[in-house]
N, C-alpha and C positions, 0 to 999 in steps of 0.2 A: 235543259238541253233544247227544248223546243223554242224557248225565248232566244237562245243564242243563234238558232237556225233562222228564226224570223228576223233577228237583227242583222244577220249577214245578208239576207234577201233584200231587206230594206236599204242596207248600205249599197248594194249593187244597183238597186233601182235609182238611188239618188246620185249616183256617180255621174258627173258631167264629162263630156269629151275633154274639156280642159284639164279636169282633175286626172283623167286617164293618161293624158299626155305627161303631166307632171309626175305621176307615179312611175310611168315607163322609163322616163329619163333618170329618175331618182334610183331605180333599180340598176340601170346601166352605169350610173356614176359610182355606185358602190362596188360593182364588179370591176370597173376600171381601177378603182382605188385599191382593191385586193390585189390586182395584178401589177401594181405600181406603174400604171399608165397614165400619161399626162391628160388623156381624155377624160379623166376623172373631173376635170374642171370645166370644159365647155358643156358637157352633159349636166353637170351640177348647176351651172349658170342658167340653163334653160329650165331646169326643174324649180330651182329656188325663185327664179324671176316669175314663173307662172304662180307659185304658191304665194309670193308676196302680194301679187295682184288679187289672187282668188280669196285669200283669207282676210284681206282688208275690205272686201265687198260688204256692203250693208247687210246682205243676206246672212253672212257668217259672223261678222263682227269679232273675229279672233285676232285682235289687234296685236297681242303679245307674240303670237306665233307668226304673224305677218312681219313684225319687227325682227324676230329671230331669223326668218328666211332672208330678209333684207341683209342681215349681218352675214348669213352664209354666202350670199351673192357677192358682197364686197370681198369676203375672204377668199372666195373661189377665184375672183379676178386677181387679187394679190397672189394667191398660190400659183395660178397659171403663169404669171410673170416671174415668180420666184423660181419655179421649176425650169422654165425654159430659158433662163438667164445663162446663156453660154456662147462662147465664140468658137471659132473653128478648132482652136487648140484647148478650149476649156471644157471639161467633162460636166455632165448634169450633176446637180446636187445630189450626193448619195444619201440613202437612209442611214439615219444615226440614232443612237440612244440620246435622250435628253440630258443636258447638263443639269447640275444641281440648281443653277440659277433658272434655267428654263422650266424645270419642274416647279420651283417656287412661284415663278411668274404664272404658271398655269393654275396653280393652287389659288393664288390671289385673284385671278380672273374668275374662277369658279365661285369663290366665296363672296367677292365683291359683287359679282353678277347676281348670285342668289339673293343677297340682301337688296340690291337695286331693283331686280324684277319683283321680289316680294312687296317691296314698298310700292311700286307702281301698280301691281295688280290689286293689292289690298286697298289702296287709296283711290285709284282712278278706274276701276273696272268692277264688274259685278261677279267676278271669278269666285267660285266656292271651294277652289282647291289651289289657292295662291302658293302655298309652301311647296307642294309637289311640282306644280307647273313652273315655278321659279327655279327650282333645283334642276329639272330637266333642261331648261333652257340654258342655265349658267354653265353646267358641266358640258353641255354640247358646244357652247362657245369656247371653253377652254380647249376642248378636243380639237376644234377646227383650227385654232391657233397653232397647235402642235402639228397638225396635219399639214398646214401651209408651209411649215419648216421641215417637213418630211422626217418627223421624229417618231420613233417606234411606239412611244407611250400614248400617242393620240388614240389608239384603238381602245386603250383601257378607259379613258375618260368618255369616249363616245359610247362605249357599251355600258358604262354605269348610267349614262343618260338614257340609253335604250331600255335598260333593266327596269328603271323606275317609270319610264314612259308607258310601258306595256300595260300594267294594271291600271294606270290612269286613263289610258284610252279605252280600256274595257269598261271602267267605271262610267265613262262618258258615252258608252255604247257605240263607240267608233271601232267597230269590229274589224272592218277592212284595214283601216290604218294600223290597228294593233297587229294584225297579221303580217302587214308589210314590216312593221318594226321587229317582229320576231325573226323575219327573214333577214333584215339588216343586222340583228344581233348575231345570228348564225354566221353570216358572211364576215362580220368584224372579227369573229373568233379566228376563222381561217386566215383572214388578212393579218392579224397579229402574229400568228404562227409563221406565215410566209415571210413577213417583214423581219421577224426575229432570226429566222434561218439565214437570211441574207446578211444581217449584221454580224451574226456569229461567224459566217464563212469569211467575211472581211476581216474580222478581228483575229481569226486563226491565220490568215494569210500574212498578217502584219507581225506575227510572233516569230 
């Protein structure tokens, strides 16, 4: 318990103002995501943009995480455009369940991404946890793809990623980031329930 307490204190001491801003906008982004608000994307762009720069700095050398945040950045731009794509008479894209084809595509993204990330981490980095690190990144990529399309099942993939990330971050003594991930995991549960309720109400109204 004392080691955990010391780790938290050390993490707080090492947090930079840039990291604080990134965490703040990451929390805002997830809250907006839960509420099905398009502001999920501009806040996400700010957070992922900062993390892409921060994690690629020589001091950190977390190049795989930096690349993942760069992917989040691109997907956030795509998602923002996709969500906002409407004219005066065209409604916004509704939340929907994923089709079988979309689910299959998400699984392919996750599996192919897992293999690719593992290959890169094991061959071109000094990572000592390439399997778990690759899995976290790959499932997050698949979840972000479904989120950009406003598909209900995005929450499931994102939370699978979060669930594996928590012990990985604790193992790396990143206690503050692990705490943030627990928060994101909890928010994602409520996000899934909220989105599912909206989908079920629409399905009932069409019967």
